[in-house]
C-alpha positions in Angstrom: 74.1 179.9 184.1 73.6 178.1 180.7 75.0 179.6 177.5 72.3 180.5 175.0 71.6 182.4 171.9 70.1 182.6 168.5 71.1 180.5 165.5 70.9 183.8 163.3 73.7 185.5 165.4 75.7 182.4 166.4 75.4 179.2 164.2 76.1 175.6 165.1 79.5 175.8 163.5 80.6 178.6 166.0 79.0 176.9 169.0 80.8 173.6 168.4 84.0 175.3 167.7 83.7 177.2 171.0 82.7 174.0 173.0 85.6 172.0 171.5 88.2 174.6 172.3 86.9 175.0 175.9 86.5 171.2 176.0 82.9 171.5 177.3 80.9 168.7 178.8 77.2 169.0 178.7 74.2 169.1 176.3 73.6 171.5 173.5 69.9 172.0 172.9 68.8 173.4 169.5 65.2 174.2 168.8 63.6 175.5 165.6 60.3 177.3 165.0 59.1 174.5 162.7 59.1 172.0 165.5 62.5 170.4 164.8 64.7 170.1 167.8 68.1 168.4 168.7 70.2 167.5 171.6 73.9 167.3 171.0 75.8 165.4 173.8 79.4 166.4 174.4 82.1 165.2 176.7 85.5 167.0 176.9 84.9 169.0 173.8 84.0 165.8 171.8 80.6 165.1 170.2 79.2 161.8 171.7 75.7 161.8 170.2 73.0 163.7 168.5 69.3 163.0 169.4 66.5 164.4 167.2 63.0 165.4 167.9 60.2 166.7 165.6 60.2 166.6 161.8 60.6 163.2 160.0 61.4 160.4 162.4 65.1 159.7 162.2 66.2 156.2 161.1 67.4 154.2 164.2 70.7 152.4 164.3 69.1 148.9 164.2 67.2 149.7 161.0 70.5 150.9 159.4 72.1 147.6 160.3 69.2 145.5 158.9 69.1 147.6 155.8 72.8 147.2 155.2 72.5 143.4 155.7 74.8 143.4 158.6 72.3 141.7 160.9 69.0 140.1 160.5 65.6 141.3 161.7 65.6 138.3 164.0 69.0 139.2 165.5 67.7 142.7 165.9 64.6 141.6 167.6 66.6 139.4 170.1 68.9 142.3 170.9 66.0 144.8 171.6 64.4 142.1 173.9 67.7 141.6 175.8 68.2 145.3 176.0 65.1 145.9 178.2 66.6 144.0 181.1 70.0 145.7 180.9 71.7 149.2 180.7 73.4 148.3 177.5 72.5 149.8 174.0 71.2 147.7 171.2 74.5 147.9 169.3 76.2 146.5 172.4 73.8 143.7 172.8 74.4 142.7 169.1 78.1 142.7 169.7 77.7 140.6 172.8 75.6 138.2 170.8 78.2 137.8 168.2 76.0 139.2 165.4 78.2 142.3 165.0 81.8 143.2 165.3 83.0 146.2 167.4 84.7 147.8 164.4 81.4 147.7 162.3 79.5 149.1 165.3 81.9 151.9 165.6 81.5 152.6 161.8 77.7 152.8 161.9 77.6 154.8 165.1 79.8 157.4 163.7 78.1 157.4 160.4 74.6 158.0 162.0 76.2 160.7 164.1 77.6 162.5 161.1 74.4 162.3 159.1 72.3 163.7 162.1 74.8 166.5 162.7 74.7 167.5 159.0 70.9 167.9 159.2 71.2 170.2 162.3 74.0 172.2 160.5 71.5 173.2 157.9 69.2 174.9 160.4 69.3 178.6 160.1 66.5 179.7 162.4 65.9 178.9 166.0 67.6 179.1 169.4 70.3 177.2 171.1 71.1 176.6 174.8 74.1 174.8 176.3 73.7 173.1 179.7 77.1 172.2 181.3 76.6 168.9 183.2 72.9 169.3 184.1 71.4 167.4 187.0 71.4 163.6 186.4 73.6 164.0 183.3 75.6 160.8 182.6 78.4 161.2 179.9 77.8 159.0 177.0 80.6 156.5 176.3 81.6 155.0 173.0 82.6 156.4 169.6 82.9 160.2 169.3 83.7 162.9 166.9 86.2 165.8 167.7 84.5 169.1 167.4 86.9 169.9 164.5 85.9 166.8 162.6 82.1 167.5 163.3 82.6 171.0 162.1 84.3 170.0 158.9 81.7 167.4 158.1 78.8 169.6 158.8 80.1 172.6 156.6 80.9 170.2 153.8 77.3 168.7 153.9 75.8 172.2 154.1 77.7 173.3 151.0 77.5 170.4 148.9 73.8 169.1 149.5 72.0 171.7 147.5 74.1 170.8 144.4 73.5 167.0 145.0 69.8 167.3 145.7 69.3 169.4 142.4 69.7 166.1 140.6 69.6 163.3 143.1 66.2 164.2 144.7 64.1 161.1 144.5 65.2 158.1 146.5 62.7 155.8 144.6 64.6 156.1 141.3 66.3 153.1 140.0 69.6 153.5 138.0 71.4 151.3 135.6 75.1 151.2 134.6 75.6 152.4 130.9 79.5 152.2 130.9 82.3 151.1 133.1 85.5 153.2 134.1 88.4 152.8 131.8 90.8 150.2 133.1 93.7 151.8 131.3 94.8 155.0 133.0 94.9 158.0 130.8 97.8 160.6 131.1 95.3 163.1 132.8 94.0 160.5 135.2 97.6 159.4 136.0 98.5 163.2 136.6 95.6 163.6 138.8 96.4 160.5 140.8 100.0 161.7 141.4 98.7 164.9 142.6 96.3 163.3 144.9 99.1 161.0 146.3 101.3 164.1 146.8 98.7 165.8 148.8 97.2 162.9 150.5 98.4 163.8 153.9 95.9 166.8 153.8 93.0 164.5 152.7 90.1 163.9 155.2 89.1 160.7 153.6 91.9 158.1 152.8 89.4 155.6 151.5 88.2 157.6 148.6 91.5 157.7 146.5 91.0 158.0 142.8 91.1 154.9 140.7 90.2 153.8 137.2 88.6 156.7 135.2 89.2 159.0 138.1 86.5 157.6 140.2 87.0 157.4 144.0 86.5 154.4 146.2 83.0 155.6 147.2 81.9 156.0 143.5 83.4 152.5 142.6 81.6 151.0 145.6 78.2 152.6 144.7 78.8 151.7 141.0 79.3 148.0 141.8 75.9 148.0 143.7 73.9 149.5 140.6 72.0 146.7 139.0 68.9 148.1 137.4 66.7 147.0 140.3 68.1 148.7 143.5 66.5 152.1 144.4 68.5 155.0 145.9 67.1 154.0 149.2 68.7 150.5 148.8 71.9 151.9 147.6 72.2 154.2 150.7 71.6 151.1 153.0 73.7 148.6 151.2 76.7 150.9 150.4 77.3 151.5 154.2 78.4 155.1 153.2 75.3 157.0 154.5 72.9 159.1 152.6 75.3 162.0 151.8 78.3 160.1 150.5 76.1 157.7 148.5 74.1 160.5 146.8 77.3 162.4 146.2 78.8 159.3 144.5 75.7 158.9 142.4 75.9 162.5 141.2 79.5 162.0 140.1 78.6 158.8 138.4 75.5 160.5 136.8 77.6 163.6 135.6 80.3 161.2 134.2 77.9 159.3 132.1 78.5 156.0 134.0 74.8 155.6 135.0 71.4 156.7 133.9 67.9 156.5 135.6 65.6 153.8 134.3 62.4 154.1 136.4 60.8 155.2 139.6 59.8 152.5 141.9 56.7 153.3 144.1 57.8 154.0 147.6 56.8 151.5 150.2 55.0 153.1 153.2 56.6 152.9 156.7 54.6 150.8 159.2 53.0 153.9 160.6 51.8 155.2 157.3 50.2 151.8 156.2 46.4 151.6 156.2 45.1 148.7 158.4 42.7 146.2 156.8 39.9 147.5 158.9 40.5 151.0 158.1 40.7 149.9 154.3 37.5 148.1 154.5 35.9 151.1 156.1 37.0 153.4 153.3 35.8 151.0 150.6 32.3 150.9 152.2 32.0 154.6 152.5 33.2 154.9 148.8 30.6 152.5 147.8 27.8 154.3 149.6 28.7 157.5 148.0 28.9 155.9 144.6 25.5 154.2 145.2 23.9 157.6 146.2 25.3 159.3 143.0 23.9 156.4 140.8 20.6 156.4 142.6 20.2 160.2 142.1 21.2 159.8 138.4 18.7 157.1 137.7 15.8 158.1 139.9 15.9 161.9 139.7 15.4 163.1 136.2 16.2 166.7 137.0 19.5 165.7 138.6 20.7 164.0 135.5 21.4 167.3 133.7 23.1 168.8 136.8 25.3 165.7 137.1 26.4 165.9 133.5 27.2 169.7 133.8 29.1 169.0 137.1 31.0 166.2 135.5 32.0 168.5 132.5 33.3 171.1 135.0 35.2 168.5 137.0 36.8 167.3 133.9 37.8 170.8 132.9 39.3 171.4 136.4 41.2 168.2 136.2 42.7 169.1 132.9 43.7 172.4 134.3 45.3 170.9 137.5 47.2 168.4 135.4 48.6 171.1 133.1 49.5 173.1 136.1 51.4 170.2 137.7 53.3 169.5 134.4 54.4 173.1 134.3 55.7 172.8 138.0 57.5 169.7 137.2 59.2 171.1 134.0 60.2 174.3 135.9 61.9 172.3 138.5 63.8 170.4 135.8 64.8 173.7 134.2 66.1 175.1 137.3 68.2 172.1 138.0 69.6 172.3 134.5 70.5 175.9 135.0 72.2 175.2 138.4 74.5 172.8 136.6 75.0 174.5 133.2 74.7 178.2 134.2 72.0 178.8 131.5 68.5 177.4 130.7 68.4 174.8 127.9 67.6 175.9 124.3 64.8 173.3 124.1 62.9 171.0 126.6 64.5 168.1 124.9 67.8 168.9 126.3 66.5 168.1 129.8 66.6 164.4 128.8 70.4 164.2 128.1 71.3 164.8 131.8 68.4 163.0 133.3 66.8 166.1 134.6 63.3 164.9 133.6 61.8 161.6 132.9 60.9 160.9 129.2 57.4 160.0 130.0 56.8 163.2 131.9 58.3 165.3 129.0 56.2 163.4 126.4 53.1 164.3 128.5 54.2 168.0 128.5 54.3 168.3 124.6 51.5 170.9 124.5 53.5 173.4 126.6 55.2 176.4 124.7 58.8 177.0 125.8 61.1 179.8 124.8 64.5 180.3 126.2 66.9 183.3 126.1 69.6 181.4 128.1 69.4 183.7 131.1 65.5 183.4 131.4 62.6 181.5 129.9 59.0 181.6 129.3 56.8 178.4 129.8 53.0 178.3 129.4 
């Protein structure tokens, strides 16, 4: 009989803890009302893999490796082709071909596993079901996480992601460096480093020891990649730290005044989202036909000219109303992010610029808005 229950009464953390203590082997199925679903494969209480269904399509391991510059697209294509005739996974094919070391493969496999588990930990509604060694089940081999490590990682992401996303919420933003960490260690930094060293045996991440300016290894690694041209997407790929750790490092750098946003680069569409040339030509043809019909009606139907002018005025009025509403929504989001960090709403809208809560161009476009703040509340219209 399979163990099963509701996430509302028994969350992912409790399930993994129980499976780890009892050294369970099998598949943990998790399904949410919004269509998200996951299968967490376990062997002897250790988490071996996390497969996702529904929602946004998860980035595959090969894409991570190419984005990080570890392998080329050509090497990945050859590995995928060789994989079709064998039972090995694409990472193993890349190692066999000499395009990737076993250590790097382990790093990226565990990184992907942590990130996917972190997403599942955030689910609060749905049902779960644990199948112990179902028919045809073949235990996954390779890098794995202990249930305790998966539990600690997942809980940390659930707690810290909301604070991070309050400011690092657009992966098309480009940052630039405005100052470097002090090379000369201050007394406060020295004391912090001594305390960190004294308690380092309790640290979960030995690679993130504090350095110049009190920045950890992750912050220094991300700071070295910021050049005024890389988007957050590119930083996530090339830092090899994963989305969570990269965005956390960016938040620390932003709060410390080391970086500032310079612009937003238009997102590139994924292959499945791109419009084919044929579809694009069809859209252009339809638009030209519609435009031709409007012009013909305007020229040849005298009575329609007045209606058209009246409709144009109404459309312009509606467009101005929608634009103003969108600006209010954008400014309100920035105000909430400011309050989340400072505890109070800012005295003026100009205060949003100091912490990078809103783009200067967007604030300039919102000059006509009236804003009054009492600290604990505000009025915007």
